[in-house]
C-alpha positions in Angstrom: 146.6 55.6 135.8 146.3 53.7 132.5 143.7 51.0 131.8 144.9 47.4 131.7 144.2 44.9 129.0 142.1 42.9 131.6 140.0 46.0 132.2 139.5 46.4 128.4 138.4 42.8 128.1 136.0 43.3 131.0 134.4 46.2 129.2 134.0 44.2 126.0 132.5 41.2 127.8 130.2 43.5 129.7 129.0 45.2 126.5 128.6 42.0 124.6 126.5 40.6 127.5 124.4 43.7 127.4 125.3 44.3 131.0 125.1 47.9 132.3 128.2 47.5 134.4 130.0 50.4 132.8 128.5 53.8 132.0 129.2 55.5 128.7 131.6 57.9 130.4 133.5 55.1 132.1 133.9 53.3 128.8 135.2 56.4 127.1 137.6 57.2 130.0 139.0 53.7 130.2 139.5 53.3 126.4 141.1 56.8 126.3 143.5 55.8 129.1 144.5 52.4 127.6 147.8 52.1 125.8 147.5 48.9 123.8 151.0 49.1 122.3 154.1 51.2 121.8 153.8 51.1 118.0 151.1 53.0 116.1 150.1 50.1 114.0 149.5 47.7 116.9 147.9 50.5 118.9 145.4 51.1 116.1 144.6 47.4 115.9 144.1 47.3 119.7 141.8 50.3 119.7 139.8 49.1 116.7 139.3 45.7 118.4 137.6 47.2 121.4 136.0 50.3 119.8 134.3 48.3 117.0 132.9 45.9 119.5 131.6 48.7 121.8 130.2 50.7 118.9 128.2 47.7 117.8 126.2 48.0 121.0 126.6 51.7 121.8 126.7 53.5 118.4 126.0 56.9 120.1 129.7 56.8 121.3 130.9 56.8 117.7 132.7 60.1 117.5 134.3 59.9 121.0 135.7 56.4 120.5 136.7 56.7 116.8 138.8 59.7 117.7 141.0 57.5 119.9 141.0 54.6 117.4 142.0 56.8 114.4 144.6 58.8 116.3 147.5 56.2 115.9 146.7 56.0 112.2 146.9 59.8 111.9 150.4 59.6 113.6 151.4 57.1 110.9 150.5 59.6 108.2 147.1 58.2 107.3 145.3 61.5 107.3 142.5 61.2 104.8 139.2 59.3 104.9 139.9 56.9 102.0 143.2 55.8 103.4 141.6 55.2 106.9 138.9 53.1 105.2 141.6 51.2 103.3 143.5 50.5 106.5 140.2 49.3 108.2 139.4 47.0 105.3 142.9 45.5 105.7 142.5 45.3 109.5 139.2 43.4 109.1 141.2 40.4 107.9 143.7 40.5 110.8 144.4 37.2 112.5 146.7 38.4 115.3 146.2 39.2 119.0 144.1 42.3 118.3 141.9 40.8 115.6 138.3 42.0 115.3 135.8 40.1 117.5 132.5 38.8 116.2 130.4 42.0 116.9 133.3 44.3 116.0 133.5 42.6 112.6 129.7 43.2 112.1 130.2 46.9 112.9 133.3 47.2 110.7 131.4 45.8 107.8 129.3 49.0 107.9 132.3 51.3 108.1 131.7 52.8 104.7 128.5 54.5 106.0 130.8 56.3 108.6 132.6 58.5 106.1 131.4 61.7 107.5 132.3 60.8 111.1 135.8 59.7 110.0 136.2 63.0 108.1 135.2 65.0 111.2 137.6 63.0 113.4 140.5 63.6 111.0 139.7 67.3 110.9 139.7 67.4 114.7 143.1 65.6 114.8 144.6 67.9 112.2 143.4 71.0 114.2 145.1 69.6 117.4 148.4 68.9 115.5 
């Protein structure tokens, strides 16, 4: 069963409030079973909205959550680290429904320090392809 938008918002509010309602594994499972959109571009924005917020508070989940967030970008043909970073930089200025939240924006501002993780994620996705 897929995760609903309301459940995603509940996770983000819980994490932002520093409430231990959800375990790390529950967060990973719920994000991985959420389908934010039928288009890759909107899906990536939805995933980055929630993943960047969660990673601000739980950075140890970085690789597991970034894999899901980067996956739609990979399907769009964005398959190298610099292009992913460029897309994220553009996303940071989004004003739509899946725009970055306060803490997500703070995490995204440090994305250039995540080059190695992004490279590993892209390598994993290309191996699965």
